[in-house]
C-alpha positions as a Markdown table, in Angstrom:
| # | Residue | x | y | z |
|---|---|---|---|---|
| 1 | Met | 17.6 | -2.1 | -109.1 |
| 2 | Gly | 17.7 | 1.6 | -109.8 |
| 3 | Ser | 14.7 | 2.4 | -107.5 |
| 4 | Lys | 14.9 | 5.5 | -105.3 |
| 5 | Thr | 13.4 | 3.8 | -102.2 |
| 6 | Pro | 15.7 | 3.3 | -99.2 |
| 7 | Ser | 17.4 | 0.0 | -98.9 |
| 8 | Trp | 16.8 | -2.4 | -96.0 |
| 9 | Phe | 20.0 | -1.3 | -94.4 |
| 10 | Asp | 19.1 | 2.4 | -94.7 |
| 11 | Gln | 15.8 | 1.7 | -93.1 |
| 12 | Arg | 17.4 | -0.3 | -90.3 |
| 13 | Gly | 19.8 | 2.5 | -89.5 |
| 14 | Thr | 17.0 | 5.0 | -89.3 |
| 15 | Tyr | 15.1 | 2.8 | -86.9 |
| 16 | Asn | 18.0 | 2.3 | -84.6 |
| 17 | Ser | 18.7 | 6.0 | -84.2 |
| 18 | Ala | 15.0 | 6.7 | -83.5 |
| 19 | Gly | 15.0 | 3.7 | -81.1 |
| 20 | Asn | 17.8 | 5.2 | -79.0 |
| 21 | Asp | 15.9 | 8.4 | -78.6 |
| 22 | His | 12.8 | 6.5 | -77.5 |
| 23 | Asp | 14.9 | 4.5 | -75.0 |
| 24 | Glu | 16.2 | 7.7 | -73.5 |
| 25 | Met | 12.7 | 9.1 | -73.2 |
| 26 | Leu | 11.5 | 5.9 | -71.4 |
| 27 | Thr | 14.4 | 6.0 | -69.0 |
| 28 | Ala | 13.6 | 9.6 | -68.1 |
| 29 | Lys | 10.0 | 8.7 | -67.6 |
| 30 | Val | 10.7 | 5.8 | -65.3 |
| 31 | Gly | 12.9 | 8.0 | -63.1 |
| 32 | His | 15.9 | 5.8 | -62.1 |
| 33 | Gly | 16.7 | 8.4 | -59.5 |
| 34 | Ser | 13.7 | 7.6 | -57.3 |
| 35 | Gly | 14.5 | 4.7 | -55.1 |
| 36 | Ser | 11.4 | 4.4 | -53.0 |
| 37 | Lys | 9.3 | 2.7 | -55.7 |
| 38 | Met | 12.2 | 0.3 | -56.4 |
| 39 | Val | 12.4 | -0.6 | -52.7 |
| 40 | Glu | 8.7 | -1.4 | -52.6 |
| 41 | Val | 9.0 | -3.6 | -55.7 |
| 42 | Lys | 12.0 | -5.5 | -54.3 |
| 43 | Ala | 10.2 | -6.1 | -51.0 |
| 44 | Ala | 7.2 | -7.5 | -52.9 |
| 45 | Ala | 9.4 | -9.7 | -55.0 |
| 46 | Ser | 11.3 | -10.9 | -52.0 |
| 47 | Ala | 8.1 | -11.9 | -50.3 |
| 48 | Gly | 6.9 | -13.7 | -53.4 |
| 49 | Phe | 10.3 | -15.5 | -53.7 |
| 50 | Gly | 10.0 | -16.8 | -50.1 |
| 51 | Lys | 6.5 | -18.2 | -50.8 |
| 52 | Ala | 7.6 | -19.9 | -54.0 |
| 53 | Lys | 10.7 | -21.4 | -52.3 |
| 54 | Ala | 8.5 | -22.8 | -49.5 |
| 55 | Ala | 6.1 | -24.3 | -52.0 |
| 56 | Ala | 8.9 | -25.8 | -54.0 |
| 57 | Thr | 10.4 | -27.3 | -50.8 |
| 58 | Val | 7.1 | -28.9 | -49.8 |
| 59 | Gly | 6.7 | -30.3 | -53.4 |
| 60 | Ala | 10.2 | -31.7 | -53.4 |
| 61 | His | 9.5 | -33.5 | -50.1 |
| 62 | Lys | 6.3 | -35.0 | -51.5 |
| 63 | Val | 8.1 | -36.2 | -54.6 |
| 64 | Lys | 10.9 | -37.7 | -52.5 |
| 65 | Ser | 8.5 | -39.6 | -50.2 |
| 66 | Gly | 6.3 | -40.8 | -53.0 |
| 67 | Thr | 9.3 | -42.1 | -55.0 |
| 68 | Ser | 10.6 | -43.9 | -51.9 |
| 69 | Ile | 7.2 | -45.6 | -51.3 |
| 70 | Gly | 6.9 | -46.5 | -55.0 |
| 71 | Ile | 10.4 | -48.1 | -55.1 |
| 72 | Lys | 9.6 | -50.1 | -51.9 |
| 73 | Trp | 6.3 | -51.3 | -53.5 |
| 74 | Val | 8.2 | -52.4 | -56.7 |
| 75 | Lys | 10.7 | -54.3 | -54.6 |
| 76 | Asn | 8.0 | -56.1 | -52.6 |
| 77 | Gln | 6.2 | -57.1 | -55.8 |
| 78 | Tyr | 9.5 | -58.5 | -57.2 |
| 79 | Gln | 10.2 | -60.4 | -54.0 |
| 80 | Lys | 6.7 | -61.9 | -54.1 |
| 81 | Arg | 7.2 | -63.0 | -57.7 |
| 82 | Val | 10.7 | -64.5 | -57.1 |
| 83 | Ser | 9.8 | -66.4 | -53.9 |
| 84 | Lys | 7.0 | -68.3 | -55.6 |
C-alpha cells in the first residue's frame, strides 16, 4: 500500500481536467457561431423526418387493416364451428 503510483481517484481527476480542455477545443473547432451549416443540417433532418413519418403512417394503416381482416376471419371460423 505504500506505492508511489497515483491512485485511481488521482488519475480520474487528471483525466477530467484534461477532458474539459479537450471539450473546449472541440467546441471552438465546430464553430457554434456559424449558423448556415446548422440551418442546412436542420433542413435535411426535417425532410428526413417527413419521409419517416409518412412511411410510419402507411405502415400503421396496413397493420390496422390486416388486423381487422384477421379478426373477421377468426370470427367467421368460430361461427362456422358453432353452427355445426
